[in-house]
C-alpha positions in Angstrom: -246.2 -52.7 -13.8 -248.5 -50.2 -12.1 -252.0 -51.3 -11.5 -253.4 -48.6 -13.9 -251.3 -49.9 -16.8 -253.1 -52.0 -19.4 -250.9 -55.1 -19.9 -250.8 -56.4 -23.5 -249.9 -59.7 -25.2 -248.9 -59.6 -28.9 -249.5 -62.7 -31.1 -248.1 -62.8 -34.6 -245.6 -64.9 -36.6 -243.9 -61.8 -38.0 -241.3 -60.6 -35.4 -240.8 -57.3 -37.2 -244.5 -56.5 -36.9 -244.8 -57.3 -33.2 -241.5 -55.4 -32.5 -242.8 -52.3 -34.2 -246.2 -52.7 -32.5 -244.6 -53.1 -29.1 -242.6 -49.8 -29.6 -245.9 -47.9 -30.4 -247.8 -49.4 -27.5 -245.0 -49.2 -24.9 -244.8 -45.5 -25.7 -248.2 -45.0 -24.2 -248.2 -44.0 -20.5 -251.0 -46.4 -19.7 -249.9 -49.5 -21.7 -247.2 -52.1 -21.5 -246.4 -55.2 -23.5 -245.8 -58.1 -21.1 -245.2 -60.8 -23.7 -245.0 -61.6 -27.4 -245.9 -65.0 -29.0 -245.2 -66.4 -32.5 -248.4 -68.5 -32.7 -251.6 -69.3 -30.9 -250.3 -72.2 -28.8 -247.4 -70.1 -27.5 -249.9 -67.3 -26.7 -252.1 -69.7 -24.6 -249.0 -70.9 -22.7 -247.8 -67.3 -22.0 -251.3 -66.1 -21.1 -251.5 -68.8 -18.5 -248.2 -67.8 -16.9 -248.5 -64.0 -17.2 -252.0 -62.9 -18.0 -252.4 -59.9 -20.2 -255.4 -57.6 -20.0 -255.7 -57.4 -23.8 -254.2 -59.6 -26.5 -253.7 -58.5 -30.1 -253.9 -61.7 -32.1 -253.2 -62.3 -35.8 -255.6 -64.5 -37.7 -253.2 -66.3 -40.1 -250.4 -68.1 -38.2 -248.8 -71.6 -38.5 -249.8 -74.3 -36.1 -252.5 -72.8 -33.9 -254.0 -69.8 -35.7 -255.6 -66.8 -34.1 -259.2 -68.0 -34.3 -258.4 -71.3 -32.8 -256.4 -69.6 -30.0 -259.2 -67.2 -29.3 -261.7 -70.1 -29.0 -259.4 -72.0 -26.6 -258.7 -69.0 -24.4 -262.5 -68.3 -24.2 -263.3 -71.9 -23.5 -260.7 -72.1 -20.8 -262.0 -69.0 -19.1 -258.7 -67.3 -19.4 -258.6 -63.7 -18.2 -257.9 -61.0 -20.8 -259.8 -59.9 -23.9 -258.8 -60.5 -27.5 -258.6 -58.1 -30.5 -258.2 -60.0 -33.7 -255.9 -58.4 -36.3 -255.7 -59.3 -40.0 -254.1 -58.1 -43.1 -257.1 -58.8 -45.3 -260.7 -57.7 -44.7 -262.0 -61.2 -45.6 -265.7 -61.8 -45.2 -265.6 -65.0 -43.2 -263.0 -63.7 -40.7 -265.3 -61.1 -39.1 -268.1 -63.4 -37.9 -265.6 -66.2 -37.1 -263.6 -63.9 -34.9 -266.6 -62.6 -33.0 -268.1 -66.0 -32.6 -264.8 -67.3 -31.3 -265.0 -64.8 -28.5 -263.0 -61.8 -29.7 -264.0 -58.4 -28.4 -262.7 -56.6 -31.6 -261.7 -57.0 -35.2 -259.2 -54.7 -36.8 -257.1 -54.5 -39.9 -253.3 -54.3 -39.6 -253.6 -51.0 -41.6 -255.5 -49.4 -38.7 -253.8 -46.1 -37.8 -251.9 -46.3 -34.5 -254.1 -43.8 -32.7 -257.2 -45.8 -33.6 -255.6 -49.0 -32.4 -254.6 -47.4 -29.1 -258.1 -46.2 -28.7 -259.5 -49.6 -29.5 -257.3 -51.2 -26.8 -258.6 -48.8 -24.2 -262.2 -49.4 -25.3 -261.8 -53.2 -25.0 -260.0 -53.0 -21.7 -262.8 -50.9 -20.4 -265.2 -53.8 -20.9 -266.7 -52.7 -24.2 -266.1 -54.0 -27.7 -264.6 -52.4 -30.9 -267.7 -51.9 -32.8 -269.3 -49.0 -34.7 -272.4 -48.4 -36.8 -270.5 -49.0 -40.0 -268.8 -52.2 -38.8 -272.1 -53.4 -37.3 -273.7 -53.2 -40.7 -270.8 -55.0 -42.3 -271.0 -57.7 -39.6 -274.7 -58.3 -40.2 -274.2 -58.3 -44.0 -271.4 -60.9 -43.8 -273.3 -63.0 -41.3 -276.3 -63.0 -43.5 -274.3 -64.0 -46.5 -272.2 -66.6 -44.7 -275.1 -68.6 -43.4 -277.1 -70.8 -45.7 -280.1 -71.4 -43.5 -283.3 -69.6 -44.5 -284.3 -66.5 -42.5 -287.2 -68.0 -40.5 -284.9 -70.7 -39.2 -282.6 -68.1 -37.6 -284.8 -67.4 -34.6 -282.5 -68.8 -32.1 -282.4 -71.9 -30.0 -285.2 -72.6 -27.5 -282.8 -71.5 -24.7 -282.1 -68.2 -26.6 -285.8 -67.6 -27.1 -286.4 -68.1 -23.4 -283.7 -65.6 -22.6 -285.2 -63.1 -25.0 -288.7 -63.6 -23.5 -287.2 -62.9 -20.0 -286.0 -59.4 -21.0 -288.0 -56.4 -19.9 -289.3 -54.0 -22.5 -286.6 -51.5 -21.7 -283.9 -54.1 -21.9 -285.2 -55.1 -25.3 -285.1 -51.5 -26.4 -281.5 -51.1 -25.2 -280.5 -54.4 -26.9 -281.9 -53.2 -30.3 -280.0 -49.9 -30.0 -276.8 -51.8 -29.1 -277.3 -54.0 -32.2 -277.6 -50.8 -34.3 -274.2 -49.7 -33.1 -275.1 -47.0 -30.6 -272.7 -46.3 -27.7 -273.9 -46.0 -24.1 -273.9 -42.2 -24.4 -276.0 -42.3 -27.5 -278.4 -44.7 -25.9 -278.8 -42.3 -23.0 -279.7 -39.5 -25.4 -282.0 -41.6 -27.5 -284.0 -43.0 -24.6 -283.6 -40.0 -22.3 -282.0 -42.2 -19.6 -279.1 -41.5 -17.3 -275.7 -43.2 -17.8 -276.0 -45.3 -14.6 -279.4 -46.5 -15.8 -278.1 -47.5 -19.2 -275.1 -49.3 -17.6 -277.5 -51.2 -15.3 -279.5 -52.3 -18.3 -276.2 -53.3 -20.1 -275.1 -55.3 -17.1 -278.5 -57.1 -16.9 -278.4 -57.9 -20.6 -274.9 -59.4 -20.4 -275.9 -61.4 -17.3 -279.1 -62.7 -18.8 -277.7 -63.6 -22.2 -274.4 -64.9 -20.7 -272.3 -63.3 -23.3 -268.9 -61.6 -23.0 -269.4 -58.2 -24.4 -271.3 -55.8 -26.7 -270.4 -57.6 -29.9 -271.7 -60.9 -28.5 -274.9 -59.0 -27.7 -275.2 -58.0 -31.4 -274.8 -61.7 -32.4 -277.5 -62.7 -29.9 -279.9 -60.1 -31.4 -279.2 -61.5 -34.8 -279.5 -65.1 -33.8 -282.8 -64.6 -32.1 -284.1 -62.5 -35.0 -284.7 -59.5 -32.7 -283.2 -57.3 -35.3 -282.7 -57.7 -39.1 -280.2 -56.3 -41.5 -282.9 -53.8 -42.6 -283.1 -52.5 -39.1 -279.4 -52.0 -38.9 -279.4 -50.0 -42.1 -281.8 -47.5 -40.4 -279.7 -45.4 -38.1 -281.8 -44.0 -35.2 -279.3 -41.1 -34.8 -279.9 -40.0 -38.4 -276.3 -40.6 -39.4 -275.2 -41.8 -42.8 
């Protein structure tokens, strides 16, 4: 395939679903499905042989499920990013998928145009996250963890990383955790896009995370931002 084509791997135990999805994605001029797998173990093998830029992975599959496969791919340092797909918007799936290393979480009922846009977003190095989904993620994480609020201030290593951030990097991290895009951060802080991208690169390097969604988790785990902060949208949106 051409260098500018986003290569895709589809992982689902329902052949009719992956066949239909492949038809939609292959119709895009900048996308191409290079392999399809029936479970997580098969996906790991195929990704090692023919790495895809983005993998769309179902959660519930026999043998190795989507979350386990995502963890193993991330732990092995395999190239490619993962978008987790699921039929049900189950509370525990969202934090589990993000913590496993996924760069996105989508329902299978997502309209095709939104799915295509999400793939491009993830391939571009960002994550599929919006103010609405950020709020839901925080709410689910808050409800899914039994430890009291004061204990969720991060590990000593995470606290050291947080202390190493500059004031501007901390500002940017808070806005990322509230779901703002790079362009919105530019407008909110009156910064140029190259400057915001530099801050984003520094944040990802210092925190040693994969992407924007992992930055949100870091902000939560270090108690830099609370659910109340997420509910206040700095852009004035509802």
